[in-house]
KOLBA-554218 format. One record per atom (N, C-alpha, C, CB): x negated, z negated, y; residue number from 1; atom name. Coordinates in steps of 0.001 Angstrom, whole numbers, plus 500000, padded with zeros to 6 digits. Glycine has a CB too. Layout:
<nufis>
NUFI        u        w        v   num   atome
NUFI        X        Z        Y   NUM      CA
...
</nufis>
This chain:
<nufis>
NUFI        u        w        v   num   atome
NUFI   788203   128258   678441     1       N
NUFI   788447   129179   679529     1      CA
NUFI   787651   130465   679329     1       C
NUFI   788093   128532   680865     1      CB
NUFI   786424   130323   678777     2       N
NUFI   785614   131527   678573     2      CA
NUFI   786190   132416   677475     2       C
NUFI   784178   131143   678228     2      CB
NUFI   786981   131839   676580     3       N
NUFI   787624   132653   675550     3      CA
NUFI   788832   133397   676119     3       C
NUFI   788052   131774   674362     3      CB
NUFI   789523   132798   677072     4       N
NUFI   790690   133435   677683     4      CA
NUFI   790281   134413   678781     4       C
NUFI   791634   132376   678253     4      CB
NUFI   789252   134046   679536     5       N
NUFI   788765   134873   680646     5      CA
NUFI   787295   135197   680430     5       C
NUFI   788970   134157   682009     5      CB
NUFI   786997   136097   679477     6       N
NUFI   785603   136350   679085     6      CA
NUFI   784763   137071   680144     6       C
NUFI   785585   137156   677828     6      CB
NUFI   785361   137438   681274     7       N
NUFI   784573   138035   682342     7      CA
NUFI   783554   137009   682856     7       C
NUFI   785494   138531   683495     7      CB
NUFI   783863   135717   682639     8       N
NUFI   782931   134645   682990     8      CA
NUFI   782469   133943   681724     8       C
NUFI   783586   133634   683966     8      CB
NUFI   781176   133672   681665     9       N
NUFI   780601   133026   680482     9      CA
NUFI   780944   131540   680444     9       C
NUFI   779079   133214   680458     9      CB
NUFI   780674   130923   679306    10       N
NUFI   780857   129481   679160    10      CA
NUFI   780037   128755   680221    10       C
NUFI   780452   129010   677737    10      CB
NUFI   778816   129196   680439    11       N
NUFI   777951   128577   681443    11      CA
NUFI   778536   128653   682839    11       C
NUFI   776595   129230   681432    11      CB
NUFI   779131   129787   683192    12       N
NUFI   779749   129919   684519    12      CA
NUFI   780950   128993   684668    12       C
NUFI   780176   131369   684767    12      CB
NUFI   781749   128883   683614    13       N
NUFI   782877   127951   683663    13      CA
NUFI   782375   126518   683779    13       C
NUFI   783767   128107   682415    13      CB
NUFI   781246   126209   683124    14       N
NUFI   780677   124865   683226    14      CA
NUFI   780201   124565   684646    14       C
NUFI   779518   124706   682244    14      CB
NUFI   779664   125565   685324    15       N
NUFI   779240   125377   686716    15      CA
NUFI   780450   124972   687566    15       C
NUFI   778581   126681   687280    15      CB
NUFI   781550   125682   687404    16       N
NUFI   782766   125364   688159    16      CA
NUFI   783248   123949   687814    16       C
NUFI   783883   126405   687862    16      CB
NUFI   783312   123640   686525    17       N
NUFI   783771   122323   686074    17      CA
NUFI   782877   121223   686634    17       C
NUFI   783796   122255   684534    17      CB
NUFI   781567   121436   686594    18       N
NUFI   780645   120426   687109    18      CA
NUFI   780834   120197   688604    18       C
NUFI   779207   120835   686827    18      CB
NUFI   781113   121236   689339    19       N
NUFI   781369   121082   690781    19      CA
NUFI   782667   120296   691022    19       C
NUFI   781451   122474   691469    19      CB
NUFI   783677   120500   690184    20       N
NUFI   784909   119705   690266    20      CA
NUFI   784589   118233   689990    20       C
NUFI   785979   120232   689257    20      CB
NUFI   783719   117977   689036    21       N
NUFI   783348   116599   688707    21      CA
NUFI   782571   115939   689847    21       C
NUFI   782516   116567   687422    21      CB
NUFI   781782   116709   690572    22       N
NUFI   781070   116171   691739    22      CA
NUFI   782082   115758   692805    22       C
NUFI   780067   117220   692315    22      CB
NUFI   783094   116589   693018    23       N
NUFI   784158   116226   693979    23      CA
NUFI   784867   114939   693542    23       C
NUFI   785193   117383   694113    23      CB
NUFI   785096   114795   692244    24       N
NUFI   785736   113577   691728    24      CA
NUFI   784859   112353   691989    24       C
NUFI   786020   113714   690214    24      CB
NUFI   783555   112514   691848    25       N
NUFI   782645   111402   692152    25      CA
NUFI   782747   110988   693614    25       C
NUFI   781198   111787   691820    25      CB
NUFI   782796   111979   694493    26       N
NUFI   782896   111696   695931    26      CA
NUFI   784175   110909   696213    26       C
NUFI   782875   113015   696760    26      CB
NUFI   785279   111298   695570    27       N
NUFI   786545   110592   695765    27      CA
NUFI   786494   109162   695224    27       C
NUFI   787677   111358   695093    27      CB
NUFI   785825   108974   694102    28       N
NUFI   785744   107643   693491    28      CA
NUFI   784762   106744   694243    28       C
NUFI   785326   107758   692018    28      CB
NUFI   783592   107284   694567    29       N
NUFI   782540   106470   695168    29      CA
NUFI   782681   106312   696688    29       C
NUFI   781200   107075   694852    29      CB
NUFI   783299   107293   697324    30       N
NUFI   783468   107319   698783    30      CA
NUFI   782144   107037   699477    30       C
NUFI   784530   106292   699229    30      CB
NUFI   782034   105936   700206    31       N
NUFI   780815   105658   700973    31      CA
NUFI   779615   105345   700073    31       C
NUFI   781057   104493   701924    31      CB
NUFI   779864   105024   698813    32       N
NUFI   778767   104750   697889    32      CA
NUFI   778153   106027   697309    32       C
NUFI   779255   103864   696765    32      CB
NUFI   778787   107171   697581    33       N
NUFI   778209   108447   697144    33      CA
NUFI   777046   108756   698075    33       C
NUFI   779281   109616   697152    33      CB
NUFI   775860   108859   697518    34       N
NUFI   774649   109077   698306    34      CA
NUFI   774373   110571   698433    34       C
NUFI   773440   108355   697665    34      CB
NUFI   773820   110932   699569    35       N
NUFI   773535   112332   699867    35      CA
NUFI   772660   112984   698790    35       C
NUFI   772852   112444   701224    35      CB
NUFI   771684   112234   698264    36       N
NUFI   770799   112799   697239    36      CA
NUFI   771562   113205   695974    36       C
NUFI   769711   111793   696881    36      CB
NUFI   772761   112631   695778    37       N
NUFI   773540   112972   694594    37      CA
NUFI   774057   114408   694644    37       C
NUFI   774704   112010   694443    37      CB
NUFI   773995   115024   695825    38       N
NUFI   774355   116444   695924    38      CA
NUFI   773354   117332   695183    38       C
NUFI   774436   116867   697396    38      CB
NUFI   772225   116741   694776    39       N
NUFI   771280   117490   693933    39      CA
NUFI   771911   117865   692593    39       C
NUFI   770002   116665   693697    39      CB
NUFI   773052   117246   692300    40       N
NUFI   773782   117622   691091    40      CA
NUFI   774278   119067   691159    40       C
NUFI   774960   116677   690874    40      CB
NUFI   774446   119587   692365    41       N
NUFI   774941   120965   692500    41      CA
NUFI   773938   121950   691921    41       C
NUFI   775221   121302   693978    41      CB
NUFI   772668   121948   692373    42       N
NUFI   771727   122875   691717    42      CA
NUFI   771528   122555   690241    42       C
NUFI   770380   122840   692425    42      CB
NUFI   771602   121261   689895    43       N
NUFI   771493   120877   688486    43      CA
NUFI   772646   121476   687685    43       C
NUFI   771479   119337   688339    43      CB
NUFI   773833   121554   688290    44       N
NUFI   774999   122142   687617    44      CA
NUFI   774769   123625   687326    44       C
NUFI   776265   121963   688478    44      CB
NUFI   774158   124318   688279    45       N
NUFI   773849   125732   688053    45      CA
NUFI   772828   125879   686924    45       C
NUFI   773316   126386   689349    45      CB
NUFI   771787   125054   686941    46       N
NUFI   770791   125111   685857    46      CA
NUFI   771437   124796   684512    46       C
NUFI   769631   124125   686130    46      CB
NUFI   772292   123793   684497    47       N
NUFI   772980   123404   683270    47      CA
NUFI   773824   124560   682737    47       C
NUFI   773863   122170   683517    47      CB
NUFI   774552   125220   683624    48       N
NUFI   775371   126357   683214    48      CA
NUFI   774533   127502   682680    48       C
NUFI   776210   126839   684372    48      CB
NUFI   773469   127834   683404    49       N
NUFI   772607   128940   682966    49      CA
NUFI   771914   128616   681643    49       C
NUFI   771555   129256   684043    49      CB
NUFI   771436   127367   681509    50       N
NUFI   770772   126993   680262    50      CA
NUFI   771763   126877   679105    50       C
NUFI   770025   125676   680440    50      CB
NUFI   773018   126569   679405    51       N
NUFI   774042   126563   678360    51      CA
NUFI   774189   127970   677787    51       C
NUFI   775403   126051   678914    51      CB
NUFI   774291   128975   678680    52       N
NUFI   774394   130360   678200    52      CA
NUFI   773155   130754   677406    52       C
NUFI   774593   131329   679379    52      CB
NUFI   771988   130375   677897    53       N
NUFI   770734   130689   677200    53      CA
NUFI   770690   129988   675839    53       C
NUFI   769512   130270   678059    53      CB
NUFI   771094   128710   675830    54       N
NUFI   771112   127955   674581    54      CA
NUFI   772094   128524   673569    54       C
NUFI   771452   126514   674857    54      CB
NUFI   773251   128975   674069    55       N
NUFI   774243   129588   673183    55      CA
NUFI   773672   130836   672511    55       C
NUFI   775518   129945   673969    55      CB
NUFI   772929   131614   673293    56       N
NUFI   772289   132797   672703    56      CA
NUFI   771247   132378   671669    56       C
NUFI   771633   133668   673802    56      CB
NUFI   770485   131338   671993    57       N
NUFI   769424   130882   671100    57      CA
NUFI   769928   130339   669782    57       C
NUFI   768617   129841   671775    57      CB
NUFI   770956   129505   669831    58       N
NUFI   771448   128902   668587    58      CA
NUFI   772348   129845   667799    58       C
NUFI   772201   127622   668892    58      CB
NUFI   772803   130911   668427    59       N
NUFI   773679   131844   667704    59      CA
NUFI   772952   132539   666557    59       C
NUFI   774239   132890   668665    59      CB
NUFI   771628   132526   666573    60       N
NUFI   770869   133175   665507    60      CA
NUFI   770539   132219   664360    60       C
NUFI   769589   133758   666069    60      CB
NUFI   770849   130931   664520    61       N
NUFI   770587   129959   663458    61      CA
NUFI   771671   130097   662392    61       C
NUFI   770541   128497   664024    61      CB
NUFI   771250   130411   661154    62       N
NUFI   772262   130536   660097    62      CA
NUFI   772770   129154   659683    62       C
NUFI   771681   131284   658869    62      CB
NUFI   774056   128973   659763    63       N
NUFI   774663   127711   659355    63      CA
NUFI   775467   127969   658082    63       C
NUFI   775572   127115   660495    63      CB
NUFI   774750   127982   656994    64       N
NUFI   775369   128263   655705    64      CA
NUFI   776092   127038   655188    64       C
NUFI   774325   128728   654691    64      CB
NUFI   777365   127037   655356    65       N
NUFI   778185   125966   654803    65      CA
NUFI   778521   124885   655808    65       C
NUFI   777493   125354   653637    65      CB
NUFI   779544   124169   655461    66       N
NUFI   780096   123127   656316    66      CA
NUFI   779110   121977   656512    66       C
NUFI   781397   122601   655727    66      CB
NUFI   778364   121628   655462    67       N
NUFI   777389   120539   655555    67      CA
NUFI   776353   120829   656637    67       C
NUFI   776694   120322   654200    67      CB
NUFI   775848   122055   656699    68       N
NUFI   774852   122423   657716    68      CA
NUFI   775458   122354   659120    68       C
NUFI   774301   123844   657444    68      CB
NUFI   776715   122723   659251    69       N
NUFI   777375   122637   660555    69      CA
NUFI   777486   121179   661001    69       C
NUFI   778775   123290   660499    69      CB
NUFI   777863   120302   660087    70       N
NUFI   777974   118872   660402    70      CA
NUFI   776591   118300   660710    70       C
NUFI   778633   118094   659224    70      CB
NUFI   775574   118700   659958    71       N
NUFI   774211   118236   660212    71      CA
NUFI   773749   118634   661621    71       C
NUFI   773247   118808   659155    71      CB
NUFI   773999   119873   662009    72       N
NUFI   773636   120326   663357    72      CA
NUFI   774432   119553   664415    72       C
NUFI   773887   121851   663504    72      CB
NUFI   775675   119248   664141    73       N
NUFI   776499   118463   665057    73      CA
NUFI   775887   117077   665257    73       C
NUFI   777946   118343   664523    73      CB
NUFI   775512   116422   664165    74       N
NUFI   774916   115080   664243    74      CA
NUFI   773603   115125   665013    74       C
NUFI   774683   114501   662828    74      CB
NUFI   772767   116108   664732    75       N
NUFI   771499   116262   665466    75      CA
NUFI   771776   116471   666955    75       C
NUFI   770672   117455   664899    75      CB
NUFI   772745   117314   667258    76       N
NUFI   773103   117574   668651    76      CA
NUFI   773582   116328   669374    76       C
NUFI   774169   118634   668720    76      CB
NUFI   774412   115537   668710    77       N
NUFI   774921   114293   669304    77      CA
NUFI   773765   113337   669587    77       C
NUFI   775961   113620   668369    77      CB
NUFI   772845   113207   668642    78       N
NUFI   771710   112276   668817    78      CA
NUFI   770798   112746   669952    78       C
NUFI   770895   112151   667498    78      CB
NUFI   770477   114030   669992    79       N
NUFI   769615   114553   671060    79      CA
NUFI   770285   114385   672422    79       C
NUFI   769282   116041   670810    79      CB
NUFI   771563   114726   672510    80       N
NUFI   772310   114580   673756    80      CA
NUFI   772356   113118   674190    80       C
NUFI   773734   115132   673595    80      CB
NUFI   772674   112223   673274    81       N
NUFI   772761   110793   673588    81      CA
NUFI   771417   110240   674042    81       C
NUFI   773260   110011   672375    81      CB
NUFI   770351   110701   673430    82       N
NUFI   769000   110255   673817    82      CA
NUFI   768706   110643   675267    82       C
NUFI   767928   110868   672871    82      CB
NUFI   768977   111892   675606    83       N
NUFI   768735   112370   676968    83      CA
NUFI   769588   111646   677995    83       C
NUFI   768997   113855   677050    83      CB
NUFI   770858   111448   677673    84       N
NUFI   771752   110746   678597    84      CA
NUFI   771303   109298   678755    84       C
NUFI   773218   110805   678097    84      CB
NUFI   770911   108650   677666    85       N
NUFI   770440   107271   677736    85      CA
NUFI   769250   107143   678670    85       C
NUFI   770071   106764   676350    85      CB
NUFI   768298   108053   678534    86       N
NUFI   767118   108007   679403    86      CA
NUFI   767500   108178   680871    86       C
NUFI   766115   109091   678996    86      CB
NUFI   768408   109099   681156    87       N
NUFI   768781   109328   682555    87      CA
NUFI   769573   108157   683125    87       C
NUFI   769595   110614   682681    87      CB
NUFI   770384   107501   682303    88       N
NUFI   771147   106339   682764    88      CA
NUFI   770200   105164   683019    88       C
NUFI   772235   105947   681724    88      CB
NUFI   769284   104901   682100    89       N
NUFI   768340   103786   682258    89      CA
NUFI   767453   104011   683485    89       C
NUFI   767466   103624   680984    89      CB
NUFI   766943   105232   683627    90       N
NUFI   766035   105533   684740    90      CA
NUFI   766780   105667   686062    90       C
NUFI   765263   106814   684456    90      CB
NUFI   768101   105780   685996    91       N
NUFI   768942   105915   687184    91      CA
NUFI   768503   107107   688039    91       C
NUFI   768900   104623   688016    91      CB
NUFI   768347   108254   687382    92       N
NUFI   767955   109482   688067    92      CA
NUFI   769166   110399   688196    92       C
NUFI   766804   110197   687309    92      CB
NUFI   768984   111485   688935    93       N
NUFI   770064   112465   689049    93      CA
NUFI   770422   112929   687647    93       C
NUFI   769652   113678   689960    93      CB
NUFI   771686   112866   687347    94       N
NUFI   772130   113302   686025    94      CA
NUFI   773183   114381   686169    94       C
NUFI   772682   112118   685209    94      CB
NUFI   773489   114998   685095    95       N
NUFI   774528   116031   685093    95      CA
NUFI   775821   115392   685586    95       C
NUFI   774715   116664   683660    95      CB
NUFI   776643   116202   686226    96       N
NUFI   777814   115662   686929    96      CA
NUFI   778813   114963   686011    96       C
NUFI   778513   116770   687661    96      CB
NUFI   778904   115370   684762    97       N
NUFI   779807   114684   683825    97      CA
NUFI   779365   113249   683594    97       C
NUFI   779867   115433   682486    97      CB
NUFI   778082   113067   683333    98       N
NUFI   777558   111720   683117    98      CA
NUFI   777570   110932   684426    98       C
NUFI   776126   111780   682536    98      CB
NUFI   777319   111598   685543    99       N
NUFI   777350   110916   686842    99      CA
NUFI   778768   110429   687164    99       C
NUFI   776843   111861   687962    99      CB
NUFI   779777   111225   686807   100       N
NUFI   781159   110787   687009   100      CA
NUFI   781458   109585   686117   100       C
NUFI   782152   111942   686713   100      CB
NUFI   781016   109640   684875   101       N
NUFI   781221   108507   683963   101      CA
NUFI   780534   107265   684526   101       C
NUFI   780676   108834   682540   101      CB
NUFI   779324   107432   685040   102       N
NUFI   778593   106296   685630   102      CA
NUFI   779336   105763   686850   102       C
NUFI   777152   106714   686024   102      CB
NUFI   779885   106650   687676   103       N
NUFI   780652   106213   688852   103      CA
NUFI   781868   105393   688423   103       C
NUFI   781101   107434   689695   103      CB
NUFI   782588   105882   687432   104       N
NUFI   783764   105156   686925   104      CA
NUFI   783330   103819   686322   104       C
NUFI   784527   106008   685864   104      CB
NUFI   782244   103857   685548   105       N
NUFI   781711   102651   684927   105      CA
NUFI   781298   101625   685978   105       C
NUFI   780521   102997   684035   105      CB
NUFI   780588   102071   687006   106       N
NUFI   780141   101159   688068   106      CA
NUFI   781324   100559   688827   106       C
NUFI   779214   101896   689045   106      CB
NUFI   782307   101385   689168   107       N
NUFI   783458   100909   689945   107      CA
NUFI   784391   100013   689122   107       C
NUFI   784241   102097   690490   107      CB
NUFI   784510   100305   687837   108       N
NUFI   785429   099541   686990   108      CA
NUFI   784747   098371   686275   108       C
NUFI   786059   100459   685964   108      CB
NUFI   783410   098354   686310   109       N
NUFI   782613   097331   685624   109      CA
NUFI   782813   097382   684110   109       C
NUFI   782976   095940   686149   109      CB
NUFI   783121   098597   683617   110       N
NUFI   783211   098801   682173   110      CA
NUFI   781899   099399   681688   110       C
NUFI   784416   099724   681803   110      CB
NUFI   781565   099150   680429   111       N
NUFI   780314   099648   679878   111      CA
NUFI   780313   101177   679831   111       C
NUFI   780082   099070   678477   111      CB
NUFI   779172   101771   680200   112       N
NUFI   779026   103211   680283   112      CA
NUFI   779472   103910   678990   112       C
NUFI   777582   103562   680595   112      CB
NUFI   779028   103411   677838   113       N
NUFI   779347   104057   676564   113      CA
NUFI   780838   104162   676301   113       C
NUFI   778702   103308   675441   113      CB
NUFI   781586   103121   676648   114       N
NUFI   783031   103143   676438   114      CA
NUFI   783714   104125   677401   114       C
NUFI   783615   101729   676616   114      CB
NUFI   783261   104132   678649   115       N
NUFI   783832   105062   679622   115      CA
NUFI   783520   106494   679194   115       C
NUFI   783282   104782   681053   115      CB
NUFI   782320   106702   678656   116       N
NUFI   781915   108038   678193   116      CA
NUFI   782853   108524   677092   116       C
NUFI   780452   108022   677680   116      CB
NUFI   783184   107666   676158   117       N
NUFI   784111   108054   675082   117      CA
NUFI   785462   108427   675681   117       C
NUFI   784277   106903   674044   117      CB
NUFI   785967   107608   676590   118       N
NUFI   787255   107894   677220   118      CA
NUFI   787239   109216   677969   118       C
NUFI   787635   106773   678168   118      CB
NUFI   786179   109469   678720   119       N
NUFI   786053   110720   679467   119      CA
NUFI   785988   111914   678522   119       C
NUFI   784808   110688   680363   119      CB
NUFI   785179   111789   677468   120       N
NUFI   785061   112890   676501   120      CA
NUFI   786391   113172   675812   120       C
NUFI   783990   112566   675450   120      CB
NUFI   787129   112134   675463   121       N
NUFI   788450   112319   674842   121      CA
NUFI   789392   113013   675832   121       C
NUFI   789049   110945   674387   121      CB
NUFI   789342   112600   677105   122       N
NUFI   790141   113267   678141   122      CA
NUFI   789800   114761   678198   122       C
NUFI   789901   112604   679526   122      CB
NUFI   788509   115096   678139   123       N
NUFI   788091   116504   678189   123      CA
NUFI   788594   117282   676973   123       C
NUFI   786562   116601   678273   123      CB
NUFI   788545   116667   675797   124       N
NUFI   789036   117332   674585   124      CA
NUFI   790543   117564   674687   124       C
NUFI   788703   116491   673324   124      CB
NUFI   791272   116557   675129   125       N
NUFI   792727   116702   675278   125      CA
NUFI   793029   117813   676284   125       C
NUFI   793379   115358   675735   125      CB
NUFI   792288   117855   677379   126       N
NUFI   792472   118916   678375   126      CA
NUFI   792214   120291   677768   126       C
NUFI   791544   118690   679576   126      CB
NUFI   791158   120402   676956   127       N
NUFI   790840   121677   676312   127      CA
NUFI   791953   122103   675360   127       C
NUFI   789511   121577   675554   127      CB
NUFI   792488   121150   674619   128       N
NUFI   793575   121457   673684   128      CA
NUFI   794819   121899   674452   128       C
NUFI   793897   120229   672796   128      CB
NUFI   795151   121203   675515   129       N
NUFI   796337   121562   676316   129      CA
NUFI   796157   122957   676911   129       C
NUFI   796580   120517   677451   129      CB
NUFI   794988   123239   677492   130       N
NUFI   794733   124576   678046   130      CA
NUFI   794818   125643   676964   130       C
NUFI   793354   124626   678722   130      CB
NUFI   794289   125324   675787   131       N
NUFI   794348   126268   674677   131      CA
NUFI   795792   126555   674279   131       C
NUFI   793567   125728   673478   131      CB
NUFI   796584   125514   674166   132       N
NUFI   797996   125702   673803   132      CA
NUFI   798725   126547   674837   132       C
NUFI   798697   124346   673655   132      CB
NUFI   798394   126339   676106   133       N
NUFI   799031   127105   677180   133      CA
NUFI   798584   128562   677153   133       C
NUFI   798710   126483   678544   133      CB
NUFI   797280   128794   677082   134       N
NUFI   796728   130144   677213   134      CA
NUFI   796792   130987   675944   134       C
NUFI   795318   130051   677651   134      CB
NUFI   796922   130329   674784   135       N
NUFI   796905   131073   673520   135      CA
NUFI   798202   130890   672737   135       C
NUFI   795720   130633   672666   135      CB
NUFI   799306   130856   673456   136       N
NUFI   800639   130832   672850   136      CA
NUFI   800808   129766   671765   136       C
NUFI   800943   132177   672266   136      CB
NUFI   800437   128542   672097   137       N
NUFI   800640   127437   671172   137      CA
NUFI   799571   127286   670114   137       C
NUFI   801933   127593   670511   137      CB
NUFI   798514   128071   670192   138       N
NUFI   797429   127998   669204   138      CA
NUFI   796245   127247   669800   138       C
NUFI   796994   129420   668746   138      CB
NUFI   795579   126420   668971   139       N
NUFI   794367   125722   669418   139      CA
NUFI   793172   126618   669100   139       C
NUFI   794220   124306   668725   139      CB
NUFI   792449   127001   670163   140       N
NUFI   791308   127901   670039   140      CA
NUFI   790092   127228   670675   140       C
NUFI   791602   129287   670710   140      CB
NUFI   788971   127246   669971   141       N
NUFI   787723   126747   670545   141      CA
NUFI   787509   125248   670431   141       C
NUFI   787664   127120   671959   141      CB
NUFI   788465   124528   669900   142       N
NUFI   788343   123078   669731   142      CA
NUFI   788682   122752   668289   142       C
NUFI   789276   122295   670725   142      CB
NUFI   787664   122190   667615   143       N
NUFI   787881   121812   666216   143      CA
NUFI   787360   120404   665982   143       C
NUFI   787190   122813   665255   143      CB
NUFI   787165   120062   664747   144       N
NUFI   786763   118698   664407   144      CA
NUFI   785403   118307   664984   144       C
NUFI   786734   118539   662913   144      CB
NUFI   784498   119261   665132   145       N
NUFI   783189   118960   665721   145      CA
NUFI   783307   118495   667161   145       C
NUFI   782288   120179   665652   145      CB
NUFI   784213   119104   667896   146       N
NUFI   784459   118710   669284   146      CA
NUFI   784991   117290   669337   146       C
NUFI   785447   119678   669963   146      CB
NUFI   785907   116983   668450   147       N
NUFI   786516   115651   668418   147      CA
NUFI   785489   114605   667980   147       C
NUFI   787739   115634   667468   147      CB
NUFI   784706   114919   666955   148       N
NUFI   783662   113995   666490   148      CA
NUFI   782665   113725   667622   148       C
NUFI   782926   114575   665241   148      CB
NUFI   782255   114776   668297   149       N
NUFI   781318   114624   669413   149      CA
NUFI   781902   113745   670508   149       C
NUFI   780945   115991   669988   149      CB
NUFI   783163   113979   670857   150       N
NUFI   783812   113190   671909   150      CA
NUFI   783904   111721   671518   150       C
NUFI   785211   113741   672203   150      CB
NUFI   784216   111445   670267   151       N
NUFI   784397   110066   669825   151      CA
NUFI   783078   109346   669575   151       C
NUFI   785229   110039   668575   151      CB
NUFI   782017   110077   669252   152       N
NUFI   780772   109433   668828   152      CA
NUFI   779671   109380   669882   152       C
NUFI   780251   110132   667642   152      CB
NUFI   779600   110348   670763   153       N
NUFI   778465   110422   671685   153      CA
NUFI   778314   109154   672515   153       C
NUFI   778619   111618   672604   153      CB
NUFI   779385   108647   673079   154       N
NUFI   779305   107428   673890   154      CA
NUFI   778791   106230   673103   154       C
NUFI   780663   107103   674467   154      CB
NUFI   779218   106100   671852   155       N
NUFI   778749   104988   671037   155      CA
NUFI   777282   105154   670661   155       C
NUFI   779598   104860   669781   155      CB
NUFI   776854   106386   670407   156       N
NUFI   775437   106631   670112   156      CA
NUFI   774600   106336   671355   156       C
NUFI   775211   108099   669635   156      CB
NUFI   775102   106701   672541   157       N
NUFI   774418   106366   673795   157      CA
NUFI   774254   104853   673899   157       C
NUFI   775203   106915   675023   157      CB
NUFI   775313   104123   673593   158       N
NUFI   775276   102660   673670   158      CA
NUFI   774190   102096   672749   158       C
NUFI   776652   102066   673298   158      CB
NUFI   774104   102594   671541   159       N
NUFI   773103   102113   670572   159      CA
NUFI   771693   102471   671041   159       C
NUFI   773368   102716   669165   159      CB
NUFI   771500   103729   671431   160       N
NUFI   770161   104165   671866   160      CA
NUFI   769737   103416   673121   160       C
NUFI   770139   105688   672127   160      CB
NUFI   770661   103238   674070   161       N
NUFI   770340   102533   675309   161      CA
NUFI   769919   101099   675020   161       C
NUFI   771539   102551   676263   161      CB
NUFI   770571   100469   674061   162       N
NUFI   770234   099090   673693   162      CA
NUFI   768768   098994   673265   162       C
NUFI   771158   098590   672557   162      CB
NUFI   768301   099985   672502   163       N
NUFI   766926   099951   672014   163      CA
NUFI   765908   100464   673036   163       C
NUFI   766822   100763   670754   163      CB
NUFI   766334   101353   673915   164       N
NUFI   765395   101968   674857   164      CA
NUFI   765294   101257   676201   164       C
NUFI   765788   103382   675091   164      CB
NUFI   766311   100501   676601   165       N
NUFI   766347   099955   677959   165      CA
NUFI   765076   099189   678326   165       C
NUFI   767543   099044   678112   165      CB
NUFI   764698   098194   677554   166       N
NUFI   763528   097374   677908   166      CA
NUFI   762238   098189   677921   166       C
NUFI   763387   096210   676929   166      CB
NUFI   761940   098990   676889   167       N
NUFI   760691   099758   676944   167      CA
NUFI   760660   100774   678094   167       C
NUFI   760480   100481   675628   167      CB
NUFI   761779   101430   678358   168       N
NUFI   761807   102430   679436   168      CA
NUFI   761682   101738   680785   168       C
NUFI   763111   103272   679380   168      CB
NUFI   762392   100637   680995   169       N
NUFI   762279   099912   682257   169      CA
NUFI   760865   099399   682460   169       C
NUFI   763270   098751   682300   169      CB
NUFI   760229   098969   681383   170       N
NUFI   758835   098511   681469   170      CA
NUFI   757922   099644   681913   170       C
NUFI   758361   097952   680114   170      CB
NUFI   758115   100820   681348   171       N
NUFI   757323   101997   681732   171      CA
NUFI   757579   102362   683198   171       C
NUFI   757659   103203   680813   171      CB
NUFI   758846   102343   683594   172       N
NUFI   759206   102694   684973   172      CA
NUFI   758578   101705   685946   172       C
NUFI   760746   102720   685151   172      CB
NUFI   758732   100404   685674   173       N
NUFI   758174   099380   686565   173      CA
NUFI   756663   099430   686598   173       C
NUFI   758628   097998   686136   173      CB
NUFI   756056   099741   685459   174       N
NUFI   754591   099838   685379   174      CA
NUFI   754064   100984   686236   174       C
NUFI   754145   100029   683922   174      CB
NUFI   754835   102068   686321   175       N
NUFI   754375   103249   687052   175      CA
NUFI   754793   103249   688529   175       C
NUFI   754904   104494   686381   175      CB
NUFI   755495   102212   688998   176       N
NUFI   755879   102146   690417   176      CA
NUFI   754780   101601   691271   176       C
NUFI   757110   101303   690596   176      CB
</nufis>
């Protein structure tokens, strides 16, 4: 959307998308949606603003060659999965995308990692469809890195969560 309507940055579009995801959580969880979960709204604004800041920051990193691009993708997936795993284990306010996945996972009794993959694939398909519509049948802004990230992040979360759950829960219980 930011490529088609550049008057708004990627971060601003993410703020809007995250607010839509919060509404989806409310519809899915209904009475189980807790008032404190509205803290996702300010978190969505921070996420959007930091996305724009991060985009500026990483734009100066020289990625000489395809191998370096794939290496950065793998590092990004691992860092993202680590952060999401910690927030899921600790059961704290999380970004609205992960919170929606958790809501679907909780209601359907499916494992978080699998639901995350499904949600990410849905987002990629949506991006491709929007691209085809807005760019006269051309796919813009979505390439193999997006697809790899969508297919792998949930599984990496599952692996990291398996190793981190007991130590993190022990730390949390120890500090209560």
